[in-house]
Phi, psi and omega in degrees: 000129185279135176286153181266116182293154175282181182296126179205166183293336182260009186271070180226032191274343185212158177294332178298313179296325179297318179296320180295318180296320179296319180295321179294323181297323182285321192252017182262011173293149183307322183293312181295317181297315180296324180295318179297316182292324181297329180295325183256010181288133176290116187281331181236082184303329182292342178258002182283119185230141174248149187224139176276169177294343176265012173072017169287132185245142179217139177292142175267301171060036180252119179290128177095008179287137176255139175289149179053043181292132176251136180225157175262139183234146184298138176101154179243002179243149177291140179276148174244006182274127181285149179288129177234116184305320184295336182252333190249342182287135177289155177294157183299335179264007179224044183292158180261144181270151173290330180290127184289153174280169177297323179296322180289331178284317189269331183086159178220167175305144180062042173236163181227144184273137180228158177257130178277120184251346182170212179206165173233159177285123189296314186281332183208081185302327185264021183303320182248019179266127178301138182285330179203162180288321175066192179268180186295323180295319177295322178298320178295320178299316179297320180297318179294319179296321179295316179295325179294324179290325182067206178282121184286148175291152181298139176260149187281319186263088179234161180231137182292139173261132186226160172229151183289142172286142182228161181290315177241174177293120187283156175279333183233168179209148177223140185256142183229156171256135178266109186222183178054060181289125177226124182054038175083003181234141182259167170244174190252150168220144182284136178231167181267144181296329182297334185271354189273131167270105183280138177296158187299328184295339180270357179261005188298324182250019182252128178273120182298328180286165180102196185275154180298318183297329177290321178295319178300317181296317180292321177296321178298317178298318180297317180295317181295322181294311184285343178272002181259133175291321177251118190277059175203158179292159176293154178295139179286144178294142181260141176266119181255123180265121179238151176290131183294149178299321179260112186293343180269349182281142182259054183225043181300328175215139184225149176237162179288165180299322180293318179294321177301314180299316181297319182290321178297314179296321179296318180297314180293324178295320178297320178296321179294321178296323180288318185270322183070013183274139178301329180298326179293321179291322177297318178297323178296316178297320180296318179296320179299317178294323182287319183284326185234071184297336182292342179296332179293343182257016180301139183290154179237351182261152190301310183297318180292319177300317181298325180294325181271007172270097186266005177277346181216164181286150178277134181265167187297322181296319178292323178296320178295321177297318180297320179300317180291320180294324181295330179298329180272317183289323183230080185300330183275000182289144177296161176301135184260147178259116181304322180296319179291325177301315178295320179295319178297320178297315179296316179297323179296318178296314183293334183291339183077007182239023185299326183288353178277353179274111178293151178303319184287354183253014182298315180300318179295321179297315180294322179295311178299318182298317180284340178280330189250353185221167179228152176296142180097352178295146176291150184298325181293341176269322186284324184300313177299327178296316180295319178298319178293323178298316178300321178296316180295321179295321178299316177295318181299314181292334181289324185253351185290132182246009180130150183289152176280124182244034180296133179235135178304134182276138175244062183291130177237174180293334186272332185211156176250130180281119183265012182303311179302320180294314181294323178297319177295321178298320178298316179298321179296317178297321178298320178295320178296317179298314179298323177297315180297318179295319178296320177297322179296319178297314179298321179295321180291325185270352187299323183251022174087002179086162182272127174275178186278122176222142179292324182192178176294325176298323178297318178295319178297322179295321178297319179294319180296329181268001185283134180240002183244133184297314183292322176296323178296320177299319180295318179292326177298322178297334182294328175298316179292324179296317178294319178297318177298322178296319179297317179295316181298319180293318180295318181290343179294343177298327177296318177295323178296319180295320177297322177300320178297318178297319179297321178297318178298318179296318179299321178296318180293316179294322177294319179296320180295319181299319179294315183291325176298322179293318181292327182267014179069027177080018182285337179079013184246009182289164179296135179094003179296143174273082184231164178257000000 
């Protein structure tokens, strides 16, 4: 969901923004503005209480607070930087007020409007947040401790929690802290929903009893609803079926590769639910491996996992772990700098293209990164470098047919070293495997991909109820698309068998390399690939 920019010289992109500017022009007189604020003004500040999703309560007690307060915050892009008290909390003698400044009310160029939903404790946001769910006895202990504390007295050093204003009711939501006030405007840091003391107006439709996750969900709905200018979901995209320009082409309707994968998996899952047979679940797993081969390369070590966690910044300990893990995973990789690894991770997150980095290309990314960048570079310099690296990796993976495994030959009178021949054989097998995989992709895309159907009976019912010729042609293509998917999945067994052969060759080449080293390069050790 796109955020709505504040008033700026470049804010002329949509009729929606034009209407908002016109409304502000009409209603920004002091009398009208004061009237609007008076309607939502908290009349009894001494009774104003904020509550977390874990039911911790704290007095607000601020004279002049308005319910559903909207403020403008510096910047037009969402922040991905997490809130850190040691760096972001204001000093005790420079605390921030809940009451907005004139700049926050009126907006300035390059600002974005947000809704204030509550606050967090600046110095220790998780002070009253349970560390873990624990067992029932621990939950009872926490409940008793919370009741014993009662409603907490207001704390002086707090920071407002905000969510972005949207045109329609958003499907997702992210919470931010408004901090680092400069010239009356704040910047954003990401915070956790568990740490937020939500104002009373957002609890109106939330039942305090029940599970924490249910309260979080209801609070999220309330925040998304009140943060929307138009109180309804966005219109769903419509699928328009048109007759193809080329009557012989089988692409009356097409879906993306990702949508095709999702629909195929959904269809097989529905079949498994209907039949309950283990074979159906096995076929589903096989399809998942065939459609998403990169899942087989998912990391299992802590440092590598942390690098692919793009929702938060990478810390120094995880970067050091990745450096050590890379020495084992990629022996030929140059020495890595943990500081540069963290900078590359941050630049990758900021680029918005982090998900384009395949798991299997991490070593290549780190090698390119250390070849083209240095630790300490500014993000505005490093981000374009990272984007170019991702582009180069995409090209490399598109044309790459397998690594070169050439090994120097130690031919003697007694034996011939077959390493070059076996390495060439491996490359040939890799090319055949890549050809089969490419054919499978082409086969899946030939008929536009599989759309969403509950079952084959569901597809037959759609055909039976069809009254439009062009729609009937599109549904007819779905039979061929499903048949193509079945063929592609069945033919993937050949690629799997070739993969096994490649693994055996790698084992043989690895054994020879070890034995050559032990025998001083004589080529006569046990396990040599020789004739």
